[in-house]
PDB file of N, CA, C and O in Angstrom:
ATOM      1  N   UNK A   1     -77.392  60.785-307.698  1.00  0.00           N
ATOM      2  CA  UNK A   1     -77.346  60.674-306.257  1.00  0.00           C
ATOM      3  C   UNK A   1     -75.927  60.640-305.726  1.00  0.00           C
ATOM      4  O   UNK A   1     -75.716  60.957-304.555  1.00  0.00           O
ATOM      5  N   UNK A   2     -74.973  60.280-306.511  1.00  0.00           N
ATOM      6  CA  UNK A   2     -73.609  60.140-306.049  1.00  0.00           C
ATOM      7  C   UNK A   2     -72.793  61.411-306.203  1.00  0.00           C
ATOM      8  O   UNK A   2     -71.568  61.331-306.283  1.00  0.00           O
ATOM      9  N   UNK A   3     -73.429  62.604-306.250  1.00  0.00           N
ATOM     10  CA  UNK A   3     -72.715  63.855-306.454  1.00  0.00           C
ATOM     11  C   UNK A   3     -71.976  64.325-305.201  1.00  0.00           C
ATOM     12  O   UNK A   3     -72.243  63.852-304.096  1.00  0.00           O
ATOM     13  N   UNK A   4     -71.065  65.239-305.385  1.00  0.00           N
ATOM     14  CA  UNK A   4     -70.293  65.807-304.283  1.00  0.00           C
ATOM     15  C   UNK A   4     -71.040  67.008-303.740  1.00  0.00           C
ATOM     16  O   UNK A   4     -71.440  67.891-304.497  1.00  0.00           O
ATOM     17  N   UNK A   5     -71.228  67.042-302.442  1.00  0.00           N
ATOM     18  CA  UNK A   5     -71.904  68.170-301.819  1.00  0.00           C
ATOM     19  C   UNK A   5     -70.865  69.100-301.223  1.00  0.00           C
ATOM     20  O   UNK A   5     -69.943  68.659-300.536  1.00  0.00           O
ATOM     21  N   UNK A   6     -71.016  70.377-301.485  1.00  0.00           N
ATOM     22  CA  UNK A   6     -70.087  71.374-300.974  1.00  0.00           C
ATOM     23  C   UNK A   6     -70.765  72.138-299.842  1.00  0.00           C
ATOM     24  O   UNK A   6     -71.892  72.610-299.992  1.00  0.00           O
ATOM     25  N   UNK A   7     -70.082  72.255-298.721  1.00  0.00           N
ATOM     26  CA  UNK A   7     -70.588  72.996-297.582  1.00  0.00           C
ATOM     27  C   UNK A   7     -69.688  74.202-297.334  1.00  0.00           C
ATOM     28  O   UNK A   7     -68.468  74.118-297.474  1.00  0.00           O
ATOM     29  N   UNK A   8     -70.287  75.296-296.975  1.00  0.00           N
ATOM     30  CA  UNK A   8     -69.531  76.486-296.637  1.00  0.00           C
ATOM     31  C   UNK A   8     -69.720  76.758-295.157  1.00  0.00           C
ATOM     32  O   UNK A   8     -70.842  76.914-294.674  1.00  0.00           O
ATOM     33  N   UNK A   9     -68.601  76.811-294.444  1.00  0.00           N
ATOM     34  CA  UNK A   9     -68.629  77.112-293.025  1.00  0.00           C
ATOM     35  C   UNK A   9     -68.002  78.480-292.811  1.00  0.00           C
ATOM     36  O   UNK A   9     -66.954  78.788-293.379  1.00  0.00           O
ATOM     37  N   UNK A  10     -68.638  79.283-292.004  1.00  0.00           N
ATOM     38  CA  UNK A  10     -68.127  80.612-291.720  1.00  0.00           C
ATOM     39  C   UNK A  10     -67.667  80.640-290.271  1.00  0.00           C
ATOM     40  O   UNK A  10     -68.472  80.478-289.354  1.00  0.00           O
ATOM     41  N   UNK A  11     -66.374  80.844-290.066  1.00  0.00           N
ATOM     42  CA  UNK A  11     -65.795  80.894-288.735  1.00  0.00           C
ATOM     43  C   UNK A  11     -65.353  82.319-288.430  1.00  0.00           C
ATOM     44  O   UNK A  11     -64.836  83.001-289.315  1.00  0.00           O
ATOM     45  N   UNK A  12     -65.544  82.781-287.204  1.00  0.00           N
ATOM     46  CA  UNK A  12     -65.102  84.143-286.865  1.00  0.00           C
ATOM     47  C   UNK A  12     -63.583  84.244-286.795  1.00  0.00           C
ATOM     48  O   UNK A  12     -62.939  83.442-286.118  1.00  0.00           O
ATOM     49  N   UNK A  13     -63.018  85.199-287.472  1.00  0.00           N
ATOM     50  CA  UNK A  13     -61.588  85.527-287.431  1.00  0.00           C
ATOM     51  C   UNK A  13     -60.688  84.311-287.656  1.00  0.00           C
ATOM     52  O   UNK A  13     -59.663  84.162-286.992  1.00  0.00           O
ATOM     53  N   UNK A  14     -61.072  83.453-288.585  1.00  0.00           N
ATOM     54  CA  UNK A  14     -60.260  82.288-288.944  1.00  0.00           C
ATOM     55  C   UNK A  14     -59.876  81.433-287.735  1.00  0.00           C
ATOM     56  O   UNK A  14     -58.736  80.983-287.621  1.00  0.00           O
ATOM     57  N   UNK A  15     -60.809  81.221-286.860  1.00  0.00           N
ATOM     58  CA  UNK A  15     -60.646  80.405-285.645  1.00  0.00           C
ATOM     59  C   UNK A  15     -59.627  80.969-284.664  1.00  0.00           C
ATOM     60  O   UNK A  15     -59.141  80.233-283.805  1.00  0.00           O
ATOM     61  N   UNK A  16     -59.291  82.240-284.764  1.00  0.00           N
ATOM     62  CA  UNK A  16     -58.334  82.849-283.848  1.00  0.00           C
ATOM     63  C   UNK A  16     -59.011  83.639-282.739  1.00  0.00           C
ATOM     64  O   UNK A  16     -58.350  84.004-281.767  1.00  0.00           O
ATOM     65  N   UNK A  17     -60.284  83.911-282.848  1.00  0.00           N
ATOM     66  CA  UNK A  17     -60.960  84.672-281.797  1.00  0.00           C
ATOM     67  C   UNK A  17     -61.444  83.722-280.707  1.00  0.00           C
ATOM     68  O   UNK A  17     -61.625  82.526-280.937  1.00  0.00           O
ATOM     69  N   UNK A  18     -61.649  84.273-279.528  1.00  0.00           N
ATOM     70  CA  UNK A  18     -62.085  83.451-278.405  1.00  0.00           C
ATOM     71  C   UNK A  18     -63.597  83.280-278.430  1.00  0.00           C
ATOM     72  O   UNK A  18     -64.314  84.077-279.035  1.00  0.00           O
ATOM     73  N   UNK A  19     -64.070  82.236-277.771  1.00  0.00           N
ATOM     74  CA  UNK A  19     -65.495  81.943-277.734  1.00  0.00           C
ATOM     75  C   UNK A  19     -66.203  82.960-276.851  1.00  0.00           C
ATOM     76  O   UNK A  19     -65.815  83.169-275.701  1.00  0.00           O
ATOM     77  N   UNK A  20     -67.240  83.590-277.388  1.00  0.00           N
ATOM     78  CA  UNK A  20     -67.963  84.641-276.678  1.00  0.00           C
ATOM     79  C   UNK A  20     -69.454  84.314-276.695  1.00  0.00           C
ATOM     80  O   UNK A  20     -70.003  83.936-277.729  1.00  0.00           O
ATOM     81  N   UNK A  21     -70.092  84.460-275.555  1.00  0.00           N
ATOM     82  CA  UNK A  21     -71.530  84.289-275.445  1.00  0.00           C
ATOM     83  C   UNK A  21     -72.095  85.556-274.841  1.00  0.00           C
ATOM     84  O   UNK A  21     -71.714  85.951-273.739  1.00  0.00           O
ATOM     85  N   UNK A  22     -72.992  86.185-275.552  1.00  0.00           N
ATOM     86  CA  UNK A  22     -73.538  87.500-275.217  1.00  0.00           C
ATOM     87  C   UNK A  22     -72.412  88.513-275.113  1.00  0.00           C
ATOM     88  O   UNK A  22     -71.816  88.840-276.139  1.00  0.00           O
ATOM     89  N   UNK A  23     -72.093  89.017-273.964  1.00  0.00           N
ATOM     90  CA  UNK A  23     -71.044  90.024-273.833  1.00  0.00           C
ATOM     91  C   UNK A  23     -69.823  89.515-273.075  1.00  0.00           C
ATOM     92  O   UNK A  23     -68.920  90.296-272.776  1.00  0.00           O
ATOM     93  N   UNK A  24     -69.777  88.212-272.758  1.00  0.00           N
ATOM     94  CA  UNK A  24     -68.687  87.658-271.965  1.00  0.00           C
ATOM     95  C   UNK A  24     -68.023  86.504-272.698  1.00  0.00           C
ATOM     96  O   UNK A  24     -68.631  85.871-273.561  1.00  0.00           O
ATOM     97  N   UNK A  25     -66.767  86.234-272.347  1.00  0.00           N
ATOM     98  CA  UNK A  25     -66.125  85.014-272.815  1.00  0.00           C
ATOM     99  C   UNK A  25     -66.697  83.847-272.030  1.00  0.00           C
ATOM    100  O   UNK A  25     -67.215  84.028-270.929  1.00  0.00           O
ATOM    101  N   UNK A  26     -66.604  82.660-272.590  1.00  0.00           N
ATOM    102  CA  UNK A  26     -67.195  81.495-271.922  1.00  0.00           C
ATOM    103  C   UNK A  26     -66.531  81.221-270.572  1.00  0.00           C
ATOM    104  O   UNK A  26     -67.197  80.768-269.640  1.00  0.00           O
ATOM    105  N   UNK A  27     -65.239  81.488-270.456  1.00  0.00           N
ATOM    106  CA  UNK A  27     -64.553  81.322-269.169  1.00  0.00           C
ATOM    107  C   UNK A  27     -65.169  82.247-268.121  1.00  0.00           C
ATOM    108  O   UNK A  27     -65.385  81.840-266.979  1.00  0.00           O
ATOM    109  N   UNK A  28     -65.451  83.490-268.509  1.00  0.00           N
ATOM    110  CA  UNK A  28     -66.047  84.447-267.572  1.00  0.00           C
ATOM    111  C   UNK A  28     -67.470  84.041-267.195  1.00  0.00           C
ATOM    112  O   UNK A  28     -67.880  84.228-266.050  1.00  0.00           O
ATOM    113  N   UNK A  29     -68.215  83.496-268.130  1.00  0.00           N
ATOM    114  CA  UNK A  29     -69.577  83.040-267.807  1.00  0.00           C
ATOM    115  C   UNK A  29     -69.527  81.903-266.794  1.00  0.00           C
ATOM    116  O   UNK A  29     -70.366  81.832-265.896  1.00  0.00           O
ATOM    117  N   UNK A  30     -68.548  81.016-266.934  1.00  0.00           N
ATOM    118  CA  UNK A  30     -68.393  79.936-265.946  1.00  0.00           C
ATOM    119  C   UNK A  30     -68.057  80.474-264.570  1.00  0.00           C
ATOM    120  O   UNK A  30     -68.618  80.023-263.571  1.00  0.00           O
ATOM    121  N   UNK A  31     -67.143  81.438-264.506  1.00  0.00           N
ATOM    122  CA  UNK A  31     -66.772  82.033-263.221  1.00  0.00           C
ATOM    123  C   UNK A  31     -67.963  82.770-262.609  1.00  0.00           C
ATOM    124  O   UNK A  31     -68.198  82.677-261.405  1.00  0.00           O
ATOM    125  N   UNK A  32     -68.712  83.499-263.431  1.00  0.00           N
ATOM    126  CA  UNK A  32     -69.884  84.233-262.934  1.00  0.00           C
ATOM    127  C   UNK A  32     -70.945  83.255-262.435  1.00  0.00           C
ATOM    128  O   UNK A  32     -71.578  83.497-261.407  1.00  0.00           O
ATOM    129  N   UNK A  33     -71.142  82.154-263.159  1.00  0.00           N
ATOM    130  CA  UNK A  33     -72.137  81.163-262.742  1.00  0.00           C
ATOM    131  C   UNK A  33     -71.794  80.522-261.410  1.00  0.00           C
ATOM    132  O   UNK A  33     -72.654  80.396-260.538  1.00  0.00           O
ATOM    133  N   UNK A  34     -70.532  80.113-261.248  1.00  0.00           N
ATOM    134  CA  UNK A  34     -70.102  79.519-259.974  1.00  0.00           C
ATOM    135  C   UNK A  34     -70.179  80.561-258.862  1.00  0.00           C
ATOM    136  O   UNK A  34     -70.590  80.255-257.742  1.00  0.00           O
ATOM    137  N   UNK A  35     -69.777  81.807-259.179  1.00  0.00           N
ATOM    138  CA  UNK A  35     -69.863  82.886-258.190  1.00  0.00           C
ATOM    139  C   UNK A  35     -71.284  83.148-257.751  1.00  0.00           C
ATOM    140  O   UNK A  35     -71.545  83.352-256.565  1.00  0.00           O
ATOM    141  N   UNK A  36     -72.217  83.144-258.708  1.00  0.00           N
ATOM    142  CA  UNK A  36     -73.628  83.347-258.348  1.00  0.00           C
ATOM    143  C   UNK A  36     -74.157  82.204-257.482  1.00  0.00           C
ATOM    144  O   UNK A  36     -74.898  82.425-256.524  1.00  0.00           O
ATOM    145  N   UNK A  37     -73.769  80.994-257.830  1.00  0.00           N
ATOM    146  CA  UNK A  37     -74.211  79.843-257.039  1.00  0.00           C
ATOM    147  C   UNK A  37     -73.706  79.939-255.603  1.00  0.00           C
ATOM    148  O   UNK A  37     -74.471  79.741-254.659  1.00  0.00           O
ATOM    149  N   UNK A  38     -72.424  80.242-255.438  1.00  0.00           N
ATOM    150  CA  UNK A  38     -71.868  80.386-254.090  1.00  0.00           C
ATOM    151  C   UNK A  38     -72.436  81.609-253.373  1.00  0.00           C
ATOM    152  O   UNK A  38     -72.627  81.582-252.157  1.00  0.00           O
ATOM    153  N   UNK A  39     -72.706  82.678-254.116  1.00  0.00           N
ATOM    154  CA  UNK A  39     -73.269  83.885-253.510  1.00  0.00           C
ATOM    155  C   UNK A  39     -74.682  83.657-252.990  1.00  0.00           C
ATOM    156  O   UNK A  39     -75.035  84.118-251.905  1.00  0.00           O
ATOM    157  N   UNK A  40     -75.483  82.944-253.768  1.00  0.00           N
ATOM    158  CA  UNK A  40     -76.852  82.650-253.324  1.00  0.00           C
ATOM    159  C   UNK A  40     -76.820  81.738-252.100  1.00  0.00           C
ATOM    160  O   UNK A  40     -77.613  81.906-251.174  1.00  0.00           O
ATOM    161  N   UNK A  41     -75.899  80.771-252.101  1.00  0.00           N
ATOM    162  CA  UNK A  41     -75.757  79.907-250.927  1.00  0.00           C
ATOM    163  C   UNK A  41     -75.341  80.719-249.698  1.00  0.00           C
ATOM    164  O   UNK A  41     -75.896  80.531-248.616  1.00  0.00           O
ATOM    165  N   UNK A  42     -74.375  81.613-249.861  1.00  0.00           N
ATOM    166  CA  UNK A  42     -73.906  82.438-248.734  1.00  0.00           C
ATOM    167  C   UNK A  42     -75.009  83.369-248.249  1.00  0.00           C
ATOM    168  O   UNK A  42     -75.127  83.632-247.052  1.00  0.00           O
ATOM    169  N   UNK A  43     -75.817  83.865-249.181  1.00  0.00           N
ATOM    170  CA  UNK A  43     -76.888  84.772-248.797  1.00  0.00           C
ATOM    171  C   UNK A  43     -78.003  84.024-248.048  1.00  0.00           C
ATOM    172  O   UNK A  43     -78.564  84.528-247.075  1.00  0.00           O
ATOM    173  N   UNK A  44     -78.304  82.818-248.524  1.00  0.00           N
ATOM    174  CA  UNK A  44     -79.391  82.052-247.895  1.00  0.00           C
ATOM    175  C   UNK A  44     -78.987  81.488-246.535  1.00  0.00           C
ATOM    176  O   UNK A  44     -79.775  81.521-245.590  1.00  0.00           O
ATOM    177  N   UNK A  45     -77.767  80.971-246.433  1.00  0.00           N
ATOM    178  CA  UNK A  45     -77.365  80.303-245.204  1.00  0.00           C
ATOM    179  C   UNK A  45     -76.720  81.236-244.181  1.00  0.00           C
ATOM    180  O   UNK A  45     -76.974  81.120-242.981  1.00  0.00           O
ATOM    181  N   UNK A  46     -75.884  82.162-244.661  1.00  0.00           N
ATOM    182  CA  UNK A  46     -75.112  82.995-243.747  1.00  0.00           C
ATOM    183  C   UNK A  46     -75.556  84.449-243.717  1.00  0.00           C
ATOM    184  O   UNK A  46     -75.059  85.243-242.918  1.00  0.00           O
ATOM    185  N   UNK A  47     -76.490  84.792-244.591  1.00  0.00           N
ATOM    186  CA  UNK A  47     -76.992  86.161-244.710  1.00  0.00           C
ATOM    187  C   UNK A  47     -75.869  87.157-245.017  1.00  0.00           C
ATOM    188  O   UNK A  47     -75.820  88.252-244.455  1.00  0.00           O
ATOM    189  N   UNK A  48     -74.966  86.753-245.922  1.00  0.00           N
ATOM    190  CA  UNK A  48     -73.860  87.606-246.337  1.00  0.00           C
ATOM    191  C   UNK A  48     -74.142  88.183-247.729  1.00  0.00           C
ATOM    192  O   UNK A  48     -74.451  87.436-248.656  1.00  0.00           O
ATOM    193  N   UNK A  49     -74.038  89.471-247.875  1.00  0.00           N
ATOM    194  CA  UNK A  49     -74.260  90.131-249.150  1.00  0.00           C
ATOM    195  C   UNK A  49     -72.974  90.369-249.950  1.00  0.00           C
ATOM    196  O   UNK A  49     -73.050  90.410-251.178  1.00  0.00           O
ATOM    197  N   UNK A  50     -71.797  90.529-249.328  1.00  0.00           N
ATOM    198  CA  UNK A  50     -70.582  90.831-250.101  1.00  0.00           C
ATOM    199  C   UNK A  50     -70.239  89.850-251.225  1.00  0.00           C
ATOM    200  O   UNK A  50     -69.780  90.316-252.268  1.00  0.00           O
ATOM    201  N   UNK A  51     -70.424  88.526-251.099  1.00  0.00           N
ATOM    202  CA  UNK A  51     -70.120  87.658-252.245  1.00  0.00           C
ATOM    203  C   UNK A  51     -70.964  87.969-253.480  1.00  0.00           C
ATOM    204  O   UNK A  51     -70.475  87.878-254.606  1.00  0.00           O
ATOM    205  N   UNK A  52     -72.218  88.333-253.274  1.00  0.00           N
ATOM    206  CA  UNK A  52     -73.075  88.694-254.402  1.00  0.00           C
ATOM    207  C   UNK A  52     -72.605  89.997-255.041  1.00  0.00           C
ATOM    208  O   UNK A  52     -72.633  90.129-256.265  1.00  0.00           O
ATOM    209  N   UNK A  53     -72.179  90.949-254.236  1.00  0.00           N
ATOM    210  CA  UNK A  53     -71.673  92.222-254.753  1.00  0.00           C
ATOM    211  C   UNK A  53     -70.382  92.002-255.539  1.00  0.00           C
ATOM    212  O   UNK A  53     -70.193  92.598-256.599  1.00  0.00           O
ATOM    213  N   UNK A  54     -69.490  91.146-255.026  1.00  0.00           N
ATOM    214  CA  UNK A  54     -68.235  90.851-255.715  1.00  0.00           C
ATOM    215  C   UNK A  54     -68.498  90.156-257.045  1.00  0.00           C
ATOM    216  O   UNK A  54     -67.840  90.459-258.041  1.00  0.00           O
ATOM    217  N   UNK A  55     -69.447  89.233-257.073  1.00  0.00           N
ATOM    218  CA  UNK A  55     -69.791  88.540-258.310  1.00  0.00           C
ATOM    219  C   UNK A  55     -70.381  89.511-259.326  1.00  0.00           C
ATOM    220  O   UNK A  55     -70.038  89.449-260.507  1.00  0.00           O
ATOM    221  N   UNK A  56     -71.257  90.401-258.888  1.00  0.00           N
ATOM    222  CA  UNK A  56     -71.841  91.392-259.796  1.00  0.00           C
ATOM    223  C   UNK A  56     -70.775  92.356-260.317  1.00  0.00           C
ATOM    224  O   UNK A  56     -70.810  92.745-261.485  1.00  0.00           O
ATOM    225  N   UNK A  57     -69.840  92.739-259.467  1.00  0.00           N
ATOM    226  CA  UNK A  57     -68.753  93.616-259.892  1.00  0.00           C
ATOM    227  C   UNK A  57     -67.866  92.919-260.924  1.00  0.00           C
ATOM    228  O   UNK A  57     -67.468  93.534-261.913  1.00  0.00           O
ATOM    229  N   UNK A  58     -67.554  91.648-260.703  1.00  0.00           N
ATOM    230  CA  UNK A  58     -66.761  90.890-261.671  1.00  0.00           C
ATOM    231  C   UNK A  58     -67.513  90.776-263.000  1.00  0.00           C
ATOM    232  O   UNK A  58     -66.915  90.918-264.067  1.00  0.00           O
ATOM    233  N   UNK A  59     -68.816  90.521-262.935  1.00  0.00           N
ATOM    234  CA  UNK A  59     -69.609  90.423-264.161  1.00  0.00           C
ATOM    235  C   UNK A  59     -69.592  91.744-264.928  1.00  0.00           C
ATOM    236  O   UNK A  59     -69.526  91.736-266.157  1.00  0.00           O
ATOM    237  N   UNK A  60     -69.649  92.869-264.232  1.00  0.00           N
ATOM    238  CA  UNK A  60     -69.616  94.171-264.892  1.00  0.00           C
ATOM    239  C   UNK A  60     -68.244  94.444-265.503  1.00  0.00           C
ATOM    240  O   UNK A  60     -68.146  94.940-266.625  1.00  0.00           O
ATOM    241  N   UNK A  61     -67.186  94.117-264.760  1.00  0.00           N
ATOM    242  CA  UNK A  61     -65.832  94.419-265.240  1.00  0.00           C
ATOM    243  C   UNK A  61     -65.385  93.535-266.395  1.00  0.00           C
ATOM    244  O   UNK A  61     -64.456  93.904-267.114  1.00  0.00           O
ATOM    245  N   UNK A  62     -66.011  92.387-266.596  1.00  0.00           N
ATOM    246  CA  UNK A  62     -65.598  91.486-267.666  1.00  0.00           C
ATOM    247  C   UNK A  62     -66.472  91.577-268.902  1.00  0.00           C
ATOM    248  O   UNK A  62     -66.320  90.754-269.805  1.00  0.00           O
ATOM    249  N   UNK A  63     -67.379  92.539-268.984  1.00  0.00           N
ATOM    250  CA  UNK A  63     -68.154  92.741-270.204  1.00  0.00           C
ATOM    251  C   UNK A  63     -67.184  93.129-271.320  1.00  0.00           C
ATOM    252  O   UNK A  63     -66.345  94.011-271.136  1.00  0.00           O
ATOM    253  N   UNK A  64     -67.297  92.481-272.459  1.00  0.00           N
ATOM    254  CA  UNK A  64     -66.360  92.697-273.567  1.00  0.00           C
ATOM    255  C   UNK A  64     -66.990  93.542-274.663  1.00  0.00           C
ATOM    256  O   UNK A  64     -68.109  93.286-275.108  1.00  0.00           O
ATOM    257  N   UNK A  65     -66.242  94.558-275.087  1.00  0.00           N
ATOM    258  CA  UNK A  65     -66.570  95.365-276.253  1.00  0.00           C
ATOM    259  C   UNK A  65     -65.318  95.450-277.111  1.00  0.00           C
ATOM    260  O   UNK A  65     -64.250  95.804-276.610  1.00  0.00           O
ATOM    261  N   UNK A  66     -65.430  95.134-278.381  1.00  0.00           N
ATOM    262  CA  UNK A  66     -64.300  95.169-279.311  1.00  0.00           C
ATOM    263  C   UNK A  66     -63.103  94.386-278.784  1.00  0.00           C
ATOM    264  O   UNK A  66     -61.967  94.854-278.862  1.00  0.00           O
ATOM    265  N   UNK A  67     -63.356  93.198-278.249  1.00  0.00           N
ATOM    266  CA  UNK A  67     -62.349  92.259-277.767  1.00  0.00           C
ATOM    267  C   UNK A  67     -61.501  92.791-276.612  1.00  0.00           C
ATOM    268  O   UNK A  67     -60.359  92.363-276.439  1.00  0.00           O
ATOM    269  N   UNK A  68     -62.032  93.697-275.835  1.00  0.00           N
ATOM    270  CA  UNK A  68     -61.355  94.147-274.616  1.00  0.00           C
ATOM    271  C   UNK A  68     -62.411  94.426-273.557  1.00  0.00           C
ATOM    272  O   UNK A  68     -63.566  94.709-273.877  1.00  0.00           O
ATOM    273  N   UNK A  69     -62.005  94.345-272.297  1.00  0.00           N
ATOM    274  CA  UNK A  69     -62.935  94.586-271.203  1.00  0.00           C
ATOM    275  C   UNK A  69     -62.361  95.635-270.265  1.00  0.00           C
ATOM    276  O   UNK A  69     -61.200  96.023-270.386  1.00  0.00           O
ATOM    277  N   UNK A  70     -63.173  96.082-269.344  1.00  0.00           N
ATOM    278  CA  UNK A  70     -62.721  97.057-268.351  1.00  0.00           C
ATOM    279  C   UNK A  70     -61.634  96.427-267.483  1.00  0.00           C
ATOM    280  O   UNK A  70     -60.671  97.100-267.117  1.00  0.00           O
ATOM    281  N   UNK A  71     -61.776  95.164-267.155  1.00  0.00           N
ATOM    282  CA  UNK A  71     -60.776  94.468-266.346  1.00  0.00           C
ATOM    283  C   UNK A  71     -59.438  94.379-267.085  1.00  0.00           C
ATOM    284  O   UNK A  71     -58.382  94.525-266.468  1.00  0.00           O
ATOM    285  N   UNK A  72     -59.474  94.142-268.403  1.00  0.00           N
ATOM    286  CA  UNK A  72     -58.234  94.145-269.190  1.00  0.00           C
ATOM    287  C   UNK A  72     -57.574  95.512-269.154  1.00  0.00           C
ATOM    288  O   UNK A  72     -56.357  95.613-268.996  1.00  0.00           O
ATOM    289  N   UNK A  73     -58.370  96.566-269.299  1.00  0.00           N
ATOM    290  CA  UNK A  73     -57.829  97.921-269.261  1.00  0.00           C
ATOM    291  C   UNK A  73     -57.174  98.214-267.915  1.00  0.00           C
ATOM    292  O   UNK A  73     -56.105  98.822-267.868  1.00  0.00           O
ATOM    293  N   UNK A  74     -57.806  97.787-266.820  1.00  0.00           N
ATOM    294  CA  UNK A  74     -57.234  97.993-265.491  1.00  0.00           C
ATOM    295  C   UNK A  74     -55.920  97.221-265.356  1.00  0.00           C
ATOM    296  O   UNK A  74     -54.965  97.729-264.769  1.00  0.00           O
ATOM    297  N   UNK A  75     -55.864  96.001-265.891  1.00  0.00           N
ATOM    298  CA  UNK A  75     -54.625  95.217-265.850  1.00  0.00           C
ATOM    299  C   UNK A  75     -53.518  95.904-266.649  1.00  0.00           C
ATOM    300  O   UNK A  75     -52.383  95.998-266.181  1.00  0.00           O
ATOM    301  N   UNK A  76     -53.844  96.385-267.858  1.00  0.00           N
ATOM    302  CA  UNK A  76     -52.837  97.063-268.679  1.00  0.00           C
ATOM    303  C   UNK A  76     -52.354  98.340-268.005  1.00  0.00           C
ATOM    304  O   UNK A  76     -51.157  98.630-268.013  1.00  0.00           O
ATOM    305  N   UNK A  77     -53.263  99.097-267.429  1.00  0.00           N
ATOM    306  CA  UNK A  77     -52.886 100.351-266.776  1.00  0.00           C
ATOM    307  C   UNK A  77     -52.024 100.083-265.540  1.00  0.00           C
ATOM    308  O   UNK A  77     -51.043 100.791-265.312  1.00  0.00           O
ATOM    309  N   UNK A  78     -52.371  99.079-264.747  1.00  0.00           N
ATOM    310  CA  UNK A  78     -51.565  98.791-263.563  1.00  0.00           C
ATOM    311  C   UNK A  78     -50.187  98.261-263.959  1.00  0.00           C
ATOM    312  O   UNK A  78     -49.198  98.547-263.284  1.00  0.00           O
ATOM    313  N   UNK A  79     -50.112  97.495-265.042  1.00  0.00           N
ATOM    314  CA  UNK A  79     -48.803  97.033-265.511  1.00  0.00           C
ATOM    315  C   UNK A  79     -47.966  98.212-265.993  1.00  0.00           C
ATOM    316  O   UNK A  79     -46.765  98.273-265.726  1.00  0.00           O
ATOM    317  N   UNK A  80     -48.590  99.142-266.697  1.00  0.00           N
ATOM    318  CA  UNK A  80     -47.845 100.288-267.210  1.00  0.00           C
ATOM    319  C   UNK A  80     -47.366 101.200-266.093  1.00  0.00           C
ATOM    320  O   UNK A  80     -46.214 101.632-266.097  1.00  0.00           O
ATOM    321  N   UNK A  81     -48.244 101.499-265.133  1.00  0.00           N
ATOM    322  CA  UNK A  81     -47.904 102.473-264.099  1.00  0.00           C
ATOM    323  C   UNK A  81     -47.215 101.869-262.875  1.00  0.00           C
ATOM    324  O   UNK A  81     -46.474 102.573-262.189  1.00  0.00           O
ATOM    325  N   UNK A  82     -47.441 100.582-262.583  1.00  0.00           N
ATOM    326  CA  UNK A  82     -46.949 100.030-261.328  1.00  0.00           C
ATOM    327  C   UNK A  82     -45.934  98.901-261.469  1.00  0.00           C
ATOM    328  O   UNK A  82     -44.900  98.935-260.801  1.00  0.00           O
ATOM    329  N   UNK A  83     -46.187  97.917-262.300  1.00  0.00           N
ATOM    330  CA  UNK A  83     -45.384  96.705-262.243  1.00  0.00           C
ATOM    331  C   UNK A  83     -44.304  96.597-263.307  1.00  0.00           C
ATOM    332  O   UNK A  83     -43.283  95.955-263.059  1.00  0.00           O
ATOM    333  N   UNK A  84     -44.478  97.183-264.460  1.00  0.00           N
ATOM    334  CA  UNK A  84     -43.470  97.085-265.519  1.00  0.00           C
ATOM    335  C   UNK A  84     -42.544  98.284-265.469  1.00  0.00           C
ATOM    336  O   UNK A  84     -42.982  99.416-265.261  1.00  0.00           O
ATOM    337  N   UNK A  85     -41.268  98.027-265.660  1.00  0.00           N
ATOM    338  CA  UNK A  85     -40.306  99.111-265.643  1.00  0.00           C
ATOM    339  C   UNK A  85     -40.332  99.851-266.972  1.00  0.00           C
ATOM    340  O   UNK A  85     -40.305  99.235-268.038  1.00  0.00           O
ATOM    341  N   UNK A  86     -40.384 101.159-266.902  1.00  0.00           N
ATOM    342  CA  UNK A  86     -40.363 101.995-268.095  1.00  0.00           C
ATOM    343  C   UNK A  86     -38.924 102.431-268.353  1.00  0.00           C
ATOM    344  O   UNK A  86     -38.226 102.830-267.422  1.00  0.00           O
ATOM    345  N   UNK A  87     -38.482 102.362-269.577  1.00  0.00           N
ATOM    346  CA  UNK A  87     -37.126 102.776-269.913  1.00  0.00           C
ATOM    347  C   UNK A  87     -37.179 103.932-270.900  1.00  0.00           C
ATOM    348  O   UNK A  87     -38.002 103.952-271.815  1.00  0.00           O
ATOM    349  N   UNK A  88     -36.315 104.864-270.703  1.00  0.00           N
ATOM    350  CA  UNK A  88     -36.196 106.024-271.586  1.00  0.00           C
ATOM    351  C   UNK A  88     -34.733 106.150-271.980  1.00  0.00           C
ATOM    352  O   UNK A  88     -33.847 106.054-271.130  1.00  0.00           O
ATOM    353  N   UNK A  89     -34.483 106.359-273.239  1.00  0.00           N
ATOM    354  CA  UNK A  89     -33.118 106.504-273.718  1.00  0.00           C
ATOM    355  C   UNK A  89     -32.899 107.927-274.203  1.00  0.00           C
ATOM    356  O   UNK A  89     -33.662 108.455-275.012  1.00  0.00           O
ATOM    357  N   UNK A  90     -31.851 108.525-273.697  1.00  0.00           N
ATOM    358  CA  UNK A  90     -31.484 109.873-274.091  1.00  0.00           C
ATOM    359  C   UNK A  90     -30.233 109.778-274.943  1.00  0.00           C
ATOM    360  O   UNK A  90     -29.362 108.941-274.708  1.00  0.00           O
ATOM    361  N   UNK A  91     -30.163 110.615-275.898  1.00  0.00           N
ATOM    362  CA  UNK A  91     -28.957 110.584-276.709  1.00  0.00           C
ATOM    363  C   UNK A  91     -28.900 111.740-277.673  1.00  0.00           C
ATOM    364  O   UNK A  91     -29.889 112.429-277.923  1.00  0.00           O
ATOM    365  N   UNK A  92     -27.722 111.929-278.201  1.00  0.00           N
ATOM    366  CA  UNK A  92     -27.513 112.982-279.171  1.00  0.00           C
ATOM    367  C   UNK A  92     -26.869 112.342-280.388  1.00  0.00           C
ATOM    368  O   UNK A  92     -25.897 111.599-280.258  1.00  0.00           O
ATOM    369  N   UNK A  93     -27.377 112.610-281.514  1.00  0.00           N
ATOM    370  CA  UNK A  93     -26.814 112.071-282.727  1.00  0.00           C
ATOM    371  C   UNK A  93     -27.709 110.993-283.306  1.00  0.00           C
ATOM    372  O   UNK A  93     -28.887 110.886-282.965  1.00  0.00           O
ATOM    373  N   UNK A  94     -27.139 110.216-284.169  1.00  0.00           N
ATOM    374  CA  UNK A  94     -27.907 109.178-284.846  1.00  0.00           C
ATOM    375  C   UNK A  94     -27.955 107.917-283.990  1.00  0.00           C
ATOM    376  O   UNK A  94     -27.008 107.622-283.262  1.00  0.00           O
ATOM    377  N   UNK A  95     -29.050 107.180-284.075  1.00  0.00           N
ATOM    378  CA  UNK A  95     -29.191 105.961-283.260  1.00  0.00           C
ATOM    379  C   UNK A  95     -28.285 104.844-283.686  1.00  0.00           C
ATOM    380  O   UNK A  95     -28.306 103.770-283.085  1.00  0.00           O
TER     381      UNK A  95
END
């Protein structure tokens, strides 16, 4: 009865990956949940549809495939084309 018990735990990517539930990160699920709650309130009390549309659009843009989302791609593209300075070096000879 006094033997040593060995347990094997399997963790994704050595605990370096982010927590994901279904197709979203847990942070995104929280934002979508709060957005849906506020959207339903706005729809019931004020008869406004845009908050529900914005929440659905955010939910679509944050779907994750292979650890990237459409929203991440849009952020990377806007940084590349708009906000980050691109540098090019011209020269002749050896570097």
